[in-house]
Structure formats: C-alpha cells, structure tokens
N, C-alpha and C positions, 0 to 999 in steps of 0.2 A: 504494499500500500504507500503511495508516494506521500510526501509531506502535506500537499494541499488536501488530499482526500482525507487524511488523518485529521486536520484541522476541521474540515466539514464535519465528518462524524463526530468529532468532540463537541462542536457547536450544537449539533442536532440533539445529542444525548442531553447535554445541558440545558436546552431548551425544553426537553421533555421533563427533566428534573425540576425546572422551575415551574411548569405547569401543573405538575403533580403537587408541588408544595402549595401553589395556589388552590388547587382542588381541596387539599386538606383543610386550609383555612377557610375555604369558601362555604364549607357546610358547618361553620361555627354555630349559626343559630339553630340548626338542626340538632346539634350536640346539646346545645343548652336546653332545648325542649325536651330532649330524651333524658338528661340529667341536670335538673335545674341548678344544682349545687355547684356545677361549674362555673356558674356566674358569680361564685364567691372568690373567684380568682386564686391566689395564694392561699386562701383560708378553705379552699375546697378540701374535703377529706379525700384521701386516695380513692380513685373511682373504680378500680379493678375492672376496666373494661375488658370484655372478652376477645382477645386477640388472636388471630390465626396466623401462625408463623409458616415461612416458606421453608420447604425442605432444603437441606444443603445441596450443592452440587455432588454428582455421583463421585464416591470415593472420599469425600471430605468429612471430617468429624470435628466436633468442637474440642478443644483442649486447654482453653484458658480463658477466663472473663477478667475484665477490668470495668470498675463500677464506681459511680459516684452518685450518693442520695442525700436527699434532705432528711432530717429528722421527721419522726412521725407527729400525728396530731398532739396539740399541746394546749394549756391554758394560754390566755392572751400573753402577749411577749413583755409587756411592762405593766406595772400595778397602777398607773395613772387612770387607765380606763375605769377600773373598778372603782377606785378612789373617788373619781369624780362623779361618776354615776350614783355612788352612796350618798355623797354630799348633796347632789341635786335633787334624788328621789326623796331623801329624807326631808328637805326643806320644803319642797313642793307638797309632800304628804302633809307635814305639820301645818301649812298654810293653806291646805284645802284647795290645792291647784292641780290636782290630778282627775283626770277623766275616770269613768268607770274600768275602762281598759288600763288606764295607768295606774290605778290602784290595785288591779290584779297583778300587773307586772311588778309593782313595788313589792307586793306580798311575797312572790316567787323570788325576786331578787334578794330580799333581805333574808329568805330562808337559805339562800346559797351563798351569801356574801362572805362567810368565814372560810368556806371552801375555796372560793374564788381567790381571796386574799392571800390564802397559804399556797394555792397552787400555781401562782404567777409564773409562767414561761416554762413550766415542768410538763414533762411527757404524761399523756393521760393513757388509760388502759387501751383506748382505740389506737393510740400511737403505737403502743407495744405490739398490738395484734397486727397492725399493717405491716410491720416489718417481719414478723413471723410468717405471715401469708406470702409476702413478695419472695422471702428466701425459699420457702417451699416451691413455689412456682418455678424460681430460678433453677432449683434442683431437678424438678421434674421436667422442665423443658430441656435441659442440658446435662443430663444424667452421666453421659460420656465423660464430662469434665471431672465429675466428683466420684464416680463409682468405685475407683481404686483408693479413694482417700486422698491424701496429699496435704501440701502445705497451703496455708492461706494467712494473708496478712491483712489485718482491719485496722484502720486508723480512723479516729474521731477528732472533732475539734474539742476544746476544753469545756464545752457546755455539757451540762449533766443530761439533757434531753437527746444529745447526740449519742453520749456514751451509752445511755440506756437504749437507744435505736440500735446501735451496733451490738450490743449484748443480745437484744432480742432477735436479730437477724443470725447472729452467730451460733446462738443456742439452738435455733431451729435448723439450721445446716447440719450441726452435730447429731441433732435428733434424726435426721434424714439419713446420715452415715456417720456412725461413730468412729470410723477411720479417719476421718478429716481432722487435722491438726490446724488449730488457729491461733494465731498470736494477735492478741488486741491491745492496741497502744492508743492513748490519748495524751500527748505531751508536746512540748515545745519543739522537740526534734522533728515532728512530723508535720507541724503546720503549714509548711509550703506546700504539701501535697493535698490539703484538704480546705485549709482557710488561710491562705497567704497573706490576707490583708489584717490578720489579727495583731493587734498591737503587741502581744507577747511573742510573735514570730521573730527570732534572731536573725532572720534574713529579711533585709529590707530591699523594698523594690520600689522603683518609680516608673510607673505607666501613664501614659496620657488617658484622660477621660474624654469622652466624645458624646455629641449630641446627636440624636437621630434627626434626619432630614425634615421629617414631618412636622417638627416643631416650629419651623419658619412659617408653616401653613396651617397651624393650629386653628386659626380662626375660621378657617373654611368648615370646620367640624361644629355642627349644630347640635347643641346639647340641652338636655332637660335638667335643669337645676332645681326642680320643684320638690324632689322626693324629701329632701331634709325638712322642709316645710310641712309637708304632708304628715310625716312621722310625728313631728313636734305637735301638731294639732291633734293627733290621736292620744297622746300622753297627757298633754297639759291642757287645762282650760285657759290658763294664762301663764306666761313666762316672766311676768313682771316681778322685779326683786330676786330672781333665781340667778345663781353663780353661772358665769360663761357667756359667750356669744352664741347666738342662734346657730351659726354655721357650725361651730364645734360641737355643740349639744347634739344637732343632728347627726354629724359624722360618728360621734360615739355611740349613739343608738344603732347606726347601721353597722358600725364595726363590731358591737356586741352580738347583733344578730347573726351575721356571718361566722362568727367564732362558735357559736353555741353548739352545733353538730360535733366539733372536735372535743367537746368536755362533757358530753352527755347531758345536755339541758335544752335540747331542741324542744321549742314549744314555750319555753319561758316567757316570750314576749307575745303570745297569743296572735292576734291579727294586725298588731301594730304595724308590721312590714310583711309583705308577700314576696315570694319568690318571682313572681311576675314583674313586680317593680324593680327587683334587683337585676332580672335579666334585661329590662328596658333600658337600664343604665349603665349595662355591662361594657358596651363598646367604648364609652367614654372612660370608664375605669380601666379598660385594658391598654388605651393610649398611655395614661399614666404608668401602667406597668412596664410597657414597652420602653418607655424613656428611662426607667428605673433599672432595668436590666441591660439595657443597650449601653449606657454611659460608662460602666465599669468593667466592661468585658475585657479588656486587655490586662487587667489585674488578675484574671484567672490564668494567665499563661503559665504561671508555676504549676497549676494542676494538670494542664494539658502536657506540659513537659514531663510531669511525672508519669502520667498515663503511657506517654511514649517511651520513656526511659526504662520503666519496669517491663513493658511488653517486650522491648527489644532484648532486655537481659534473659527473659524466659524462652523467646524464640531462639537466641543464640546459644541456650544451655548453659548460661552462667549463673542461672538462678532456677532453683527447682520449687516452682509455685503453680498452683492450679488457679488462684484467683487473687486478686487485689480489690479490697473493698474500702470505700472511703464514706465517711457519714459527717455532712456539714449542714449547710444552711441554704435558705432560698437566696440570700444575697450572694451565694457562690454558683449554685447550679442554674439559676436564672441567667446571669452573664455568660457562664460556660456554655449554656445552650446557644447564646448568639455567638459567641467566639468561634464556636464550632459549625456555625451556620446549620444546625440541625433543623430539617423540614422548612428550610428558608429563612430561618430567624435572623440571618444577617442581611437580609435582601435591602433593608434600609429604605422604604418607599418615600417619596416625597408627599404623596396624597394620605392624609389621616385615615381616610376610609379605606385604603388598603393595608393598614398595619394589621387588621384581624386576619388577613389572608396568609401572614407569615409568622405571627405569634398570637397564641391565646394565652392569657395568664394563668389558666388552670394547668398549663403544663409545668408550673412551678407550684404545684398543689402540695400538701402535706405529703411526706414520704415520696415525692417525686424523685425519680432516678433515671440515670444514663447507665446503659449496660452495653459494653462492647464485647461481643463473642468472637474469639479468634479459633479458626478452623485450619487443620492440616489435610492435605491430600495425600492418597497412597502413590499416586503416579506424577504428582506435579511438586515442584519445589515452592510454588506460590503459597503464601499464608493468606487466607481471606479473612475479613474482619466484617461483622455485622453489627449496626447500631439499633438498640432499643431505646425509646424514650417512653417511659412509663409503661413498659411491657409491649410497645407496638412497635413493628418494624418502621424505622425512619430513614429519610434521605440525607444524605450528605453532599456538599456541594462539590462534587467532583464527578468525573465520568466512570461508568461501570457498564459493562455488557452483561451483568448477571445480577441486577438488583434483587433483593437488599444486600448483596455481598459486594465488598470492595477489596481489591488487592492492598494488602498492607503496605506494600512499597509505595503505592500511590497515595493512601492515606498519610503515611509518614512525611513523604515529600511534600504534599500539599500543605500539611499544617505547619512543618518545619519553615517553609517559605512564607506562611502567613505570619508566624512568630517573628521571624527574621525582619520582615518589613515594618514592624511596629518600632517607631523610634521614640 
C-alpha cells in the first residue's frame, strides 16, 4: 500500500471513529430517559449497564489489565452542605416559613442529621458493593487473566473512601480466586500514578490548564435557570430573614437531592424536586462538567505515563503482574478521559450544543472506571489492547482495523506523542 493510500485509509477510519463517538453522545437523552439518575452527573451511582463485549480476534487471549477507578458512592464531599441546610431548615421551621412539603422534608432531614454530619465524605455501603460487583464482572469477563492466580498491585489515594474502595475490589478478586496475590498500597510513594495533583505528592509537576473552545460561545446556549426558584417555592412560604442568598439555597437543595441515592436516603425530599426537572437542566450542567474535566487534563499525564510504563514492563517480561489497579477521584478520571480522548472526549467543539456529543458527565459517576485489557496472540507478535469505560467498549482517537481492539504499538506511540507535545 503506497503512502497516499495509507493516509486515505487512515482518514476514513478516523472519520468513522468520530462519527461513532458522535452517535454515542447523540443518544444522550435516550440514555437519560432510560436511567434518569444519569442526569445527576458525577453524583450518579454506578449504572451497571448491561454491556455486550466483542470476542477477541482468533488466537488472542487476555493476559494483563490496567485499570483506573473513582471511589464508590459516598456521603457529600464536604460538611458545608449539611451544616447550611441544618441552619436554614431549623430557622425556617422555628419561624413557620416552611410549606407542608418543607415541613415533611425538615422532619426527615433532622432524623438523619447526625448520620449525615458523621458520614461526610466517607464511603457508603453502596460504594463498597459497587466495587465488589465491578471486580467480579472484571474477573468473569477476563478469567484468562486471573485463572492461574498471579500478582496484582493496587494503589489508592490517601483518602479513606479510596482505600476502602480498593479493599472492596481486591477482596472480591481474591474471593473469585484465592490464588491471586494482591499488594495494596496507599502512600506518598505511589501518588504520581493515582493522584499526581495531591499536595503531598513529593513529585511536583507544572502542566498548563486549558479552556474548552465552547466557552467563547457559551452565550449561544439558552438555559432555563428557573429550577432553583421553583424548588425554593416548594420548601418555603417565605425566605425573608433566612440565611444565604437564594441562588446558593437552591443549589444546596438540588445538590442534596442528587446525592441522596448514594447514601440510602432516596425519597427524603419527597416531590420537592423531580428527576424530569434534573433531566431538563442536564445539558446545562454537562457544559459545566466538561469545562471542569477539560481544564486539568494535562495534569493527568503522570497517570498515563504510569499506565504505559507498567504495561511495557509486563509485556517485556521485566515484571510478573496480571493487573495494575488504581483507585482515585473524579478530579482525576474525568480529566484522564479527556486526555485519552475516550469516545471523543477530547474533541473540543466550538458549539456548546455539541458538547453532549463527546462527553456526558455521568461517565464520571461514582465508581466510574477505565479498564485497558491486553491480549497476546498465538501466531502474532502484536499485542492488542481494548479500552472499557464503565464496562462498555470505548473508542480511542487512533486508527484500527479491528475495533474495539488496537495495536499496543499504535496506542503507545499515539499517547507518547500526545504527552511530548504538551509544553
């Protein structure tokens, strides 16, 4: 095949890849209607969508897995939400400024107040169970990787919810096969591979932050900003004399609502907010999410380097390991998804209405995960790699003639070039 023909084939494949990425995002609202909790964005509990996986090419079997996961479901990440709502609802109750629905909400909130205040930022039972189930699905999908046992390294951020997520995952793997030997580590020594931006990381990096192009055209997006007002009117007969501005009060109520399924208190707010209302304002919130994950994408380069370096060590035979597992945060896996361009997340459209076609914020849900599955062939020296995002086969921004499988040499070359281009 001559050079020009190769370039033409490559262009056609990349065009098809882009179209498929668009198609995945294009059905965003269908997915929201099927599972309304996806409209909660990064507050969405792990959805466990039933994913059909493509068989490996003839003669190829999986032998190694490289993985990055967010911690599972948790209580709200800081105590201000609970404290502010406690003060607000108590004062409104004492001043007889709550509606009937507001009073019912107040009663349920006060009954759970001590639990909420104690649980701030901690992993819930649901979060533990999510990682158990994901681990078992991984084992069952790729039994060839684990059936003889083997060594696994699992690293986590210094956060307790990440350490417990790691523990749940690793315990389940060992339940699947007691021959698996797992070394779990949460330390400053391994932060570069899991949370490189942690202030305690002894390795300091300076990478540029970037803005997505749609931000220049954000005013083209016509948003409905009435949800906060509607929610407030359902809780309070009047807000006169109550602490906090109306925008902040409304945001707190919405944030509490989307967090409730993660902590076992779904229904606490009655009909004060509905899922349909959250769906109706999802695209607007998704724009904010895209800016948030797009900006720090280059700060995740050390994680991508960790993935490449450890995979190379296994492939070359310098390290005997069947899996490398990483447990961190949405602040890492979201930008990593953009850095790697998974399902077109790096496409950076100028039109704000196109953002939903390349990134949906439920991709960064609780326990969200990226799995890279490596395959060896009996008759070929090529190593193949497949990417799963939250259990579904995902597209990468490089050419392949056997999607969802990519040549490891192409994968490594593409991302090393992307890394070296960042100044």
